[in-house]
LUMDREN-711318 format. One record per atom (N, C-alpha, C): x, y, z; residue number from 1; atom name. Coordinates in steps of 0.001 Angstrom, whole numbers, padded with zeros to 6 digits, always signed. Atoms other than C-alpha are relative to their C-alpha. Layout:
((X Y Z) NUM "CA")
...
***
This chain:
((+000531 -001232 -000752) 1 "N")
((+008212 -002373 +025703) 1 "CA")
((-001452 +000089 -000414) 1 "C")
((+001395 -000199 +000229) 2 "N")
((+004618 -001368 +025875) 2 "CA")
((-000213 +001419 -000311) 2 "C")
((+000395 -001363 +000471) 3 "N")
((+003185 +001690 +024139) 3 "CA")
((-001521 +000141 +000009) 3 "C")
((+001442 -000329 +000103) 4 "N")
((-000255 +003268 +024366) 4 "CA")
((-000243 +000982 -001072) 4 "C")
((+000416 -000860 +001160) 5 "N")
((-002004 +004701 +021283) 5 "CA")
((-000567 +001345 +000481) 5 "C")
((+000629 -001284 -000319) 6 "N")
((-002780 +008296 +021611) 6 "CA")
((-001372 +000289 -000457) 6 "C")
((+001380 -000138 +000569) 7 "N")
((-005898 +008000 +019538) 7 "CA")
((-001008 -000993 +000630) 7 "C")
((+001186 +000971 -000460) 8 "N")
((-007681 +004770 +020878) 8 "CA")
((+000382 -000373 +001649) 8 "C")
((-000442 +000222 -001404) 9 "N")
((-005753 +004629 +024354) 9 "CA")
((+000307 -001558 +000245) 9 "C")
((-000338 +001414 -000105) 10 "N")
((-005082 +000832 +023658) 10 "CA")
((+001431 -000219 +000144) 10 "C")
((-001443 +000389 -000065) 11 "N")
((-001837 -000870 +024563) 11 "CA")
((+000500 -000901 -001097) 11 "C")
((-000722 +000940 +000874) 12 "N")
((+000559 -002475 +022104) 12 "CA")
((+001312 -000398 +000580) 12 "C")
((-001370 +000526 -000504) 13 "N")
((+003604 -004656 +022918) 13 "CA")
((+000992 +000068 -001296) 13 "C")
((-001020 -000001 +001062) 14 "N")
((+006818 -004045 +020779) 14 "CA")
((+001316 -000642 +000475) 14 "C")
((-001277 +000519 -000185) 15 "N")
((+010005 -005862 +020514) 15 "CA")
((+001066 +001072 -000483) 15 "C")
((-000980 -001000 +000419) 16 "N")
((+012788 -003345 +020503) 16 "CA")
((+001440 -000599 -000012) 16 "C")
((-001337 +000581 +000203) 17 "N")
((+016276 -004376 +019188) 17 "CA")
((+000913 +001241 +000231) 17 "C")
((-000892 -001149 -000254) 18 "N")
((+019179 -002130 +020316) 18 "CA")
((+001521 -000469 -000307) 18 "C")
((-001464 +000057 -000086) 19 "N")
((+022897 -001699 +019720) 19 "CA")
((+000451 +000679 +001251) 19 "C")
((-000582 -000616 -001354) 20 "N")
((+024729 -001155 +023013) 20 "CA")
((+001412 +000355 -000278) 20 "C")
((-001325 -000464 +000175) 21 "N")
((+027907 +000762 +023133) 21 "CA")
((+000451 +000513 +001372) 21 "C")
((-000647 -000534 -001198) 22 "N")
((+030174 +001689 +025919) 22 "CA")
((+000915 +001213 -000303) 22 "C")
((-001113 -001107 +000197) 23 "N")
((+032199 +004929 +026372) 23 "CA")
((+000371 +000446 +001310) 23 "C")
((-000618 -000407 -001318) 24 "N")
((+034398 +006330 +029003) 24 "CA")
((+000381 +001401 -000191) 24 "C")
((-000227 -001421 +000039) 25 "N")
((+034406 +010033 +029551) 25 "CA")
((+000452 +000507 +001410) 25 "C")
((-000598 -000528 -001158) 26 "N")
((+036723 +011550 +032273) 26 "CA")
((-000056 -001271 +001167) 26 "C")
((-000134 +001202 -000997) 27 "N")
((+037145 +007953 +033816) 27 "CA")
((-001283 -000550 +000336) 27 "C")
((+001308 +000498 -000384) 28 "N")
((+033436 +007340 +033993) 28 "CA")
((-000573 -000783 -001196) 28 "C")
((+000446 +000818 +001116) 29 "N")
((+031970 +004590 +031839) 29 "CA")
((-001562 +000188 -000045) 29 "C")
((+001453 -000136 +000090) 30 "N")
((+028397 +004948 +030537) 30 "CA")
((-000436 -000950 -001295) 30 "C")
((+000556 +000817 +001077) 31 "N")
((+026189 +002758 +028273) 31 "CA")
((-000908 +001006 -000887) 31 "C")
((+000852 -000674 +000927) 32 "N")
((+024540 +003997 +025112) 32 "CA")
((-000792 -000829 -000800) 32 "C")
((+000878 +000962 +000557) 33 "N")
((+021526 +002399 +023601) 33 "CA")
((-000495 +000688 -001448) 33 "C")
((+000456 -000448 +001328) 34 "N")
((+020651 +002865 +019775) 34 "CA")
((-001069 -000939 -000508) 34 "C")
((+001001 +000818 +000528) 35 "N")
((+017302 +001344 +018673) 35 "CA")
((+000353 -000250 -001536) 35 "C")
((-000251 +000430 +001445) 36 "N")
((+017888 -000653 +015415) 36 "CA")
((-001324 -000552 -000601) 36 "C")
((+001281 +000526 +000674) 37 "N")
((+014379 -002235 +014966) 37 "CA")
((-001019 +000047 +001165) 37 "C")
((+001210 -000027 -000911) 38 "N")
((+010950 -001860 +016574) 38 "CA")
((-001031 -000706 -000600) 38 "C")
((+001066 +000812 +000574) 39 "N")
((+008477 -004498 +015817) 39 "CA")
((-001228 -000285 +000827) 39 "C")
((+001248 +000235 -000736) 40 "N")
((+004880 -004698 +016916) 40 "CA")
((-000263 -001530 +000112) 40 "C")
((+000082 +001454 -000163) 41 "N")
((+004324 -008067 +018392) 41 "CA")
((-001360 -000398 +000618) 41 "C")
((+001447 +000218 -000514) 42 "N")
((+000787 -007635 +020079) 42 "CA")
((-000626 +001391 -000067) 42 "C")
((+000783 +001156 +000760) 43 "N")
((-001857 -007285 +018850) 43 "CA")
((+000658 -000159 -001322) 43 "C")
((-000548 +000337 +001378) 44 "N")
((-000909 -008798 +015586) 44 "CA")
((-000491 +001062 -000961) 44 "C")
((+000273 -000978 +000862) 45 "N")
((-000694 -006392 +012803) 45 "CA")
((-001115 -000554 -001122) 45 "C")
((+001014 +000405 +000991) 46 "N")
((-003760 -006347 +010430) 46 "CA")
((+000524 +000327 -001360) 46 "C")
((-000577 -000398 +001349) 47 "N")
((-002614 -006626 +006777) 47 "CA")
((-000914 +001036 -000628) 47 "C")
((+000692 -001084 +000759) 48 "N")
((-003601 -003786 +004488) 48 "CA")
((-001116 -000661 -000884) 48 "C")
((+001044 +000416 +000910) 49 "N")
((-006764 -004021 +002373) 49 "CA")
((-000276 +001101 -000893) 49 "C")
((+000285 -001117 +000955) 50 "N")
((-007798 -002107 -000693) 50 "CA")
((-001559 +000247 +000065) 50 "C")
((+001459 -000286 +000079) 51 "N")
((-011162 -000385 -001073) 51 "CA")
((-000872 -000961 -000656) 51 "C")
((+000875 +001030 +000665) 52 "N")
((-014182 -002546 -001904) 52 "CA")
((-000237 +000440 -001484) 52 "C")
((+000159 -000464 +001415) 53 "N")
((-014490 -000464 -005203) 53 "CA")
((+000983 -000692 -000937) 53 "C")
((-000987 +000660 +000830) 54 "N")
((-011416 -002222 -006551) 54 "CA")
((-000387 -001405 -000372) 54 "C")
((+000398 +001427 +000581) 55 "N")
((-011920 -005333 -008651) 55 "CA")
((+000502 -001016 +001054) 55 "C")
((-000319 +001093 -000899) 56 "N")
((-011990 -008541 -006635) 56 "CA")
((+001420 -000692 -000287) 56 "C")
((-001265 +000774 +000270) 57 "N")
((-008972 -010121 -008371) 57 "CA")
((+001174 +000989 +000457) 57 "C")
((-001036 -001028 -000522) 58 "N")
((-006961 -006946 -007521) 58 "CA")
((+000060 -000044 +001536) 58 "C")
((-000060 -000041 -001505) 59 "N")
((-008012 -006904 -003978) 59 "CA")
((+000633 -001275 +000594) 59 "C")
((-000429 +001212 -000459) 60 "N")
((-007199 -010583 -003555) 60 "CA")
((+001522 -000107 -000144) 60 "C")
((-001491 +000037 +000261) 61 "N")
((-003546 -010357 -005004) 61 "CA")
((+000591 +001071 +000976) 61 "C")
((-000591 -000982 -000969) 62 "N")
((-002929 -007134 -002984) 62 "CA")
((-000103 -000489 +001438) 62 "C")
((+000108 +000624 -001429) 63 "N")
((-004220 -008889 +000190) 63 "CA")
((+001102 -000992 +000249) 63 "C")
((-001076 +000970 -000202) 64 "N")
((-001784 -011709 -000264) 64 "CA")
((+001218 +000744 +000099) 64 "C")
((-001278 -000714 -000128) 65 "N")
((+001030 -009271 -000721) 65 "CA")
((+000110 +000781 +001368) 65 "C")
((-000046 -000684 -001233) 66 "N")
((-000014 -007363 +002321) 66 "CA")
((+000173 -000972 +001229) 66 "C")
((-000184 +001005 -001174) 67 "N")
((-000146 -010623 +004429) 67 "CA")
((+001562 -000192 +000012) 67 "C")
((-001515 +000304 +000004) 68 "N")
((+003516 -011299 +003302) 68 "CA")
((+000642 +001328 +000730) 68 "C")
((-000599 -001255 -000546) 69 "N")
((+004371 -007586 +004225) 69 "CA")
((-000167 -000038 +001583) 69 "C")
((+000268 +000129 -001445) 70 "N")
((+002709 -007982 +007724) 70 "CA")
((+000806 -000986 +000724) 70 "C")
((-000809 +001065 -000695) 71 "N")
((+004619 -011152 +008432) 71 "CA")
((+001480 +000275 -000168) 71 "C")
((-001352 -000296 +000200) 72 "N")
((+007957 -009491 +007378) 72 "CA")
((+000713 -000666 -001163) 72 "C")
((-000464 +000653 +001180) 73 "N")
((+008383 -011363 +004145) 73 "CA")
((-000077 +001031 -001032) 73 "C")
((+000013 -001174 +000817) 74 "N")
((+009397 -008195 +002232) 74 "CA")
((+000238 -000326 -001515) 74 "C")
((-000219 +000359 +001368) 75 "N")
((+010785 -009942 -000951) 75 "CA")
((-001398 -000474 -000665) 75 "C")
((+001380 +000575 +000492) 76 "N")
((+007366 -011873 -001280) 76 "CA")
((-000997 +001141 -000158) 76 "C")
((+000967 -001132 +000117) 77 "N")
((+005419 -008673 -000546) 77 "CA")
((+000413 +000842 -001334) 77 "C")
((-000442 -000716 +001092) 78 "N")
((+007454 -006835 -003266) 78 "CA")
((-000498 -000714 -001295) 78 "C")
((+000554 +000769 +001217) 79 "N")
((+006560 -009596 -005800) 79 "CA")
((-001557 -000002 -000043) 79 "C")
((+001406 -000104 -000099) 80 "N")
((+003019 -009602 -004627) 80 "CA")
((-000591 +001426 -000481) 80 "C")
((+000361 -001264 +000395) 81 "N")
((+002694 -005872 -005013) 81 "CA")
((+000086 +000214 -001517) 81 "C")
((-000229 -000028 +001536) 82 "N")
((+004034 -006185 -008509) 82 "CA")
((-001186 -000724 -000728) 82 "C")
((+001125 +000818 +000513) 83 "N")
((+001372 -008820 -009238) 83 "CA")
((-001309 +000803 +000115) 83 "C")
((+001238 -000856 -000076) 84 "N")
((-001327 -006423 -007993) 84 "CA")
((-000128 +001062 -001025) 84 "C")
((-000157 -000965 +001088) 85 "N")
((-000105 -003775 -010323) 85 "CA")
((-000298 -000761 -001372) 85 "C")
((+000292 +000685 +001301) 86 "N")
((-000307 -006291 -013264) 86 "CA")
((-001375 -000258 -000127) 86 "C")
((+001440 +000256 +000031) 87 "N")
((-003843 -007194 -012238) 87 "CA")
((-000767 +001362 -000326) 87 "C")
((+000818 -001327 +000273) 88 "N")
((-004921 -003493 -012305) 88 "CA")
((+000209 +000359 -001455) 88 "C")
((-000082 -000438 +001336) 89 "N")
((-003396 -002739 -015676) 89 "CA")
((-000658 -000971 -000981) 89 "C")
((+000877 +000962 +000701) 90 "N")
((-005001 -005925 -017006) 90 "CA")
((-001490 +000372 -000058) 90 "C")
((+001404 -000428 -000258) 91 "N")
((-008363 -004976 -015522) 91 "CA")
((-000258 +001290 -000806) 91 "C")
((+000273 -001263 +000624) 92 "N")
((-008044 -001449 -016965) 92 "CA")
((+000089 -000107 -001594) 92 "C")
((-000059 +000340 +001314) 93 "N")
((-007418 -002839 -020424) 93 "CA")
((+001181 +000750 -000799) 93 "C")
((-001363 -000524 +000623) 94 "N")
((-003865 -001304 -021035) 94 "CA")
((+000534 -001042 -000777) 94 "C")
((-000631 +000895 +000995) 95 "N")
((-002168 -002913 -023958) 95 "CA")
((+001448 +000213 +000076) 95 "C")
((-001462 -000020 +000185) 96 "N")
((+001440 -003852 -024571) 96 "CA")
((+000406 -001434 +000012) 96 "C")
((-000487 +001348 -000030) 97 "N")
((+003576 -006880 -025032) 97 "CA")
((+000638 -000419 +001355) 97 "C")
((-000625 +000271 -001211) 98 "N")
((+005072 -006571 -021537) 98 "CA")
((-000555 +000930 +001041) 98 "C")
((+000570 -000817 -001098) 99 "N")
((+004246 -005142 -018181) 99 "CA")
((+000435 +001485 -000013) 99 "C")
((-000462 -001409 +000237) 100 "N")
((+006406 -001988 -018938) 100 "CA")
((-000908 +000875 -000855) 100 "C")
((+000821 -000641 +001129) 101 "N")
((+004389 -001214 -021997) 101 "CA")
((-001428 +000251 +000495) 101 "C")
((+001354 -000123 -000483) 102 "N")
((+001019 -001949 -020211) 102 "CA")
((-000194 +001075 +000922) 102 "C")
((+000023 -001057 -001105) 103 "N")
((+001920 +000262 -017319) 103 "CA")
((+000064 +001437 -000792) 103 "C")
((-000047 -001298 +000735) 104 "N")
((+003024 +003104 -019666) 104 "CA")
((-001361 +000302 -000720) 104 "C")
((+001377 -000339 +000646) 105 "N")
((-000310 +002642 -021641) 105 "CA")
((-001131 +000234 +000828) 105 "C")
((+001021 -000405 -000818) 106 "N")
((-002237 +003505 -018634) 106 "CA")
((-000522 +001272 -000194) 106 "C")
((+000481 -001423 +000216) 107 "N")
((-002339 +007042 -019606) 107 "CA")
((-001091 +000010 -001131) 107 "C")
((+000896 +000072 +001060) 108 "N")
((-004482 +005950 -022517) 108 "CA")
((-001324 -000473 +000448) 108 "C")
((+001227 +000449 -000577) 109 "N")
((-007151 +004438 -020349) 109 "CA")
((-000333 +000534 +001384) 109 "C")
((+000418 -000784 -001215) 110 "N")
((-007517 +006961 -017599) 110 "CA")
((+000995 +000102 +001116) 110 "C")
((-001062 -000053 -001041) 111 "N")
((-004384 +006694 -015586) 111 "CA")
((+000862 +001242 -000108) 111 "C")
((-000846 -001283 +000036) 112 "N")
((-002316 +009740 -014617) 112 "CA")
((+001517 -000430 -000181) 112 "C")
((-001339 +000204 +000124) 113 "N")
((+001427 +010075 -015134) 113 "CA")
((+000592 -000473 +001375) 113 "C")
((-000435 +000350 -001312) 114 "N")
((+001844 +009791 -011232) 114 "CA")
((-000334 -001407 +000177) 114 "C")
((+000419 +001577 -000127) 115 "N")
((+000075 +006391 -011318) 115 "CA")
((+000923 -000800 -000818) 115 "C")
((-000893 +000716 +000842) 116 "N")
((+002243 +005243 -014204) 116 "CA")
((+001379 -000094 +000705) 116 "C")
((-001368 -000055 -000552) 117 "N")
((+005434 +006365 -012364) 117 "CA")
((-000023 -000959 +001311) 117 "C")
((+000200 +000853 -001178) 118 "N")
((+004169 +004738 -009100) 118 "CA")
((+000038 -001537 -000375) 118 "C")
((+000070 +001306 +000486) 119 "N")
((+003498 +001485 -011015) 119 "CA")
((+001205 -000446 -000367) 119 "C")
((-001353 +000289 +000345) 120 "N")
((+006907 +001443 -012571) 120 "CA")
((+000931 -000254 +001147) 120 "C")
((-000824 +000237 -001216) 121 "N")
((+008405 +001719 -009002) 121 "CA")
((-000370 -001416 +000600) 121 "C")
((+000355 +001217 -000506) 122 "N")
((+006309 -001292 -007929) 122 "CA")
((+000596 -001053 -000872) 122 "C")
((-000503 +001032 +000924) 123 "N")
((+007461 -003190 -011050) 123 "CA")
((+001411 -000165 +000312) 123 "C")
((-001375 +000150 -000296) 124 "N")
((+011102 -002486 -010299) 124 "CA")
((+000223 -000703 +001341) 124 "C")
((-000212 +000717 -001281) 125 "N")
((+010733 -003668 -006663) 125 "CA")
((-000275 -001405 -000253) 125 "C")
((+000316 +001472 +000262) 126 "N")
((+008924 -006882 -007641) 126 "CA")
((+000959 -000689 -000847) 126 "C")
((-000997 +000605 +000740) 127 "N")
((+011441 -007561 -010392) 127 "CA")
((+001344 -000186 +000727) 127 "C")
((-001281 +000137 -000828) 128 "N")
((+014413 -006934 -008085) 128 "CA")
((-000076 -001139 +001008) 128 "C")
((+000062 +001079 -001081) 129 "N")
((+012963 -009270 -005464) 129 "CA")
((-000055 -001295 -000756) 129 "C")
((+000094 +001285 +000652) 130 "N")
((+012181 -012004 -008020) 130 "CA")
((+001137 -000429 -000553) 130 "C")
((-001111 +000397 +000891) 131 "N")
((+015190 -011940 -010178) 131 "CA")
((+001389 +000153 +000679) 131 "C")
((-001261 -000236 -000712) 132 "N")
((+017921 -010606 -007919) 132 "CA")
((+000054 -000249 +001582) 132 "C")
((+000098 +000193 -001455) 133 "N")
((+016683 -011617 -004416) 133 "CA")
((+000337 +001119 +000761) 133 "C")
((-000251 -001214 -000654) 134 "N")
((+016940 -008049 -003427) 134 "CA")
((-001138 +000191 +001038) 134 "C")
((+001001 -000083 -001038) 135 "N")
((+015143 -007452 -000080) 135 "CA")
((-000050 +001564 +000266) 135 "C")
((+000180 -001365 -000349) 136 "N")
((+013764 -003862 +000325) 136 "CA")
((-000463 +000154 +001470) 136 "C")
((+000335 -000242 -001369) 137 "N")
((+013137 -002299 +003785) 137 "CA")
((-001499 -000035 +000156) 137 "C")
((+001340 +000052 -000454) 138 "N")
((+009820 -002456 +005699) 138 "CA")
((-000576 +001408 -000624) 138 "C")
((+000508 -001171 +000517) 139 "N")
((+009511 +001252 +004723) 139 "CA")
((-000246 +000199 -001362) 139 "C")
((+000111 +000011 +001533) 140 "N")
((+010126 +000855 +001146) 140 "CA")
((-001095 -000835 -000536) 140 "C")
((+001098 +001021 +000452) 141 "N")
((+007655 -001975 +000862) 141 "CA")
((-001316 +000707 +000361) 141 "C")
((+001231 -000810 -000368) 142 "N")
((+005025 +000112 +002722) 142 "CA")
((-000100 +001076 -000942) 142 "C")
((+000223 -001051 +001003) 143 "N")
((+005568 +002936 +000329) 143 "CA")
((-000589 -000488 -001224) 143 "C")
((+000587 +000549 +001219) 144 "N")
((+004868 +000734 -002635) 144 "CA")
((-001393 -000397 +000317) 144 "C")
((+001447 +000346 -000331) 145 "N")
((+001729 -000622 -000960) 145 "CA")
((-000906 +001352 +000116) 145 "C")
((+000696 -001184 +000015) 146 "N")
((+000578 +002964 -000332) 146 "CA")
((-000091 +000627 -001356) 146 "C")
((+000105 -000597 +001366) 147 "N")
((+001312 +004063 -003965) 147 "CA")
((-001219 -000664 -000683) 147 "C")
((+001134 +000731 +000559) 148 "N")
((-000985 +001225 -005001) 148 "CA")
((-001268 +000363 +000499) 148 "C")
((+001206 -000317 -000707) 149 "N")
((-003603 +002050 -002531) 149 "CA")
((-000456 +001501 -000593) 149 "C")
((+000296 -001353 +000624) 150 "N")
((-003522 +005774 -003860) 150 "CA")
((-000491 -000163 -001378) 150 "C")
((+000479 +000144 +001478) 151 "N")
((-003833 +004615 -007445) 151 "CA")
((-001324 -000669 -000078) 151 "C")
((+001399 +000610 -000028) 152 "N")
((-006928 +002451 -006491) 152 "CA")
((-000945 +001149 +000296) 152 "C")
((+001025 -001057 -000382) 153 "N")
((-008464 +005653 -004884) 153 "CA")
((-000223 +000829 -001307) 153 "C")
((+000189 -000866 +001245) 154 "N")
((-007950 +007595 -008155) 154 "CA")
((-000750 -000864 -001158) 154 "C")
((+000422 +000852 +001050) 155 "N")
((-008861 +004682 -010551) 155 "CA")
((-001361 -000598 +000278) 155 "C")
((+001164 +000739 -000225) 156 "N")
((-011720 +003138 -008708) 156 "CA")
((-000909 +000634 +000955) 156 "C")
((+000731 -000311 -001001) 157 "N")
((-012835 +004796 -005470) 157 "CA")
((-000679 +001409 -000371) 157 "C")
((+000656 -001270 +000388) 158 "N")
((-013346 +008433 -006702) 158 "CA")
((-000994 -000070 -001133) 158 "C")
((+001087 +000317 +001101) 159 "N")
((-015089 +007437 -009936) 159 "CA")
((-001295 -000492 +000522) 159 "C")
((+001215 +000709 -000675) 160 "N")
((-017535 +005328 -007833) 160 "CA")
((-000695 +001071 +000741) 160 "C")
((+000539 -001009 -000764) 161 "N")
((-018047 +008164 -005520) 161 "CA")
((-000665 +001110 -000758) 161 "C")
((+000538 -000991 +000830) 162 "N")
((-018690 +010663 -008222) 162 "CA")
((-001340 -000496 -000677) 162 "C")
((+001222 +000572 +000621) 163 "N")
((-021157 +008191 -009998) 163 "CA")
((-001130 -000055 +000953) 163 "C")
((+000991 +000071 -001013) 164 "N")
((-023027 +007751 -006723) 164 "CA")
((-000657 +001390 +000258) 164 "C")
((+000496 -001333 -000195) 165 "N")
((-023360 +011433 -006210) 165 "CA")
((-000865 +000585 -001093) 165 "C")
((+000880 -000382 +001233) 166 "N")
((-024527 +011972 -009768) 166 "CA")
((-001384 -000614 -000032) 166 "C")
((+001199 +000741 -000030) 167 "N")
((-027159 +009339 -009336) 167 "CA")
((-000900 +000691 +001014) 167 "C")
((+000807 -000707 -001028) 168 "N")
((-028311 +011044 -006182) 168 "CA")
((-000539 +001277 -000418) 168 "C")
((+000413 -001395 +000619) 169 "N")
((-028570 +014450 -007900) 169 "CA")
((-001013 -000283 -001072) 169 "C")
((+001014 +000345 +001055) 170 "N")
((-030453 +012748 -010772) 170 "CA")
((-001286 -000405 +000675) 170 "C")
((+001198 +000397 -000716) 171 "N")
((-032865 +011074 -008344) 171 "CA")
((-000730 +001215 +000571) 171 "C")
((+000545 -001176 -000634) 172 "N")
((-033425 +014381 -006519) 172 "CA")
((-000686 +000891 -001052) 172 "C")
((+000584 -000799 +001186) 173 "N")
((-034033 +016224 -009841) 173 "CA")
((-001300 -000626 -000539) 173 "C")
((+001116 +000605 +000495) 174 "N")
((-036485 +013667 -011005) 174 "CA")
((-001113 +000031 +001040) 174 "C")
((+001077 -000072 -001041) 175 "N")
((-038402 +013555 -007633) 175 "CA")
((-000557 +001383 +000090) 175 "C")
((+000461 -001312 -000135) 176 "N")
((-038568 +017332 -007628) 176 "CA")
((-000868 +000361 -001252) 176 "C")
((+000684 -000235 +001181) 177 "N")
((-039903 +017373 -011237) 177 "CA")
((-001511 -000769 +000085) 177 "C")
((+001195 +000740 -000227) 178 "N")
((-042649 +014700 -010409) 178 "CA")
((-000866 +000658 +001029) 178 "C")
((+000829 -000690 -001072) 179 "N")
((-043706 +016699 -007247) 179 "CA")
((-000580 +001373 -000442) 179 "C")
((+000471 -001372 +000494) 180 "N")
((-044232 +019963 -009215) 180 "CA")
((-001230 -000237 -000910) 180 "C")
((+001191 +000236 +000869) 181 "N")
((-047826 +020219 -010606) 181 "CA")
((+000084 +000708 -001364) 181 "C")
***
């Protein structure tokens, strides 16, 4: 089926999978369709990307996980998003003998409890995929990706924005003082 985006007015093609059932009411047969899956087939989905303020190694690992997610390889995406979390805690300098301890230690290096909880969720999903071959749904993997994206916003993007604004204010202050006789 073809759908049009309400925002950009462009067309997209989707493959719709349905379960078909028959029923008879008062001697009259009817078909019932229930959508079981809806997959965008054109244009190709663009994999997720992290903000440029995130460290390059984090962005690269996240991009590989996003590529797996976009292609429907949800186990690999789960493992990849766990690896992105591992890169973030490593880059932030969190300490511990294993990933659980390093994630928990994020609160000592600027992470919030919400980020810690989100990263533990990503760790669970990655571990389940790697060790138990558990496949999570498209929506569950998307949620993990979004949790990581939100953490990057708090850990990297917002501090960079604040630093930029502080530098602009300092430059304005300096310029104003130099212009005053």
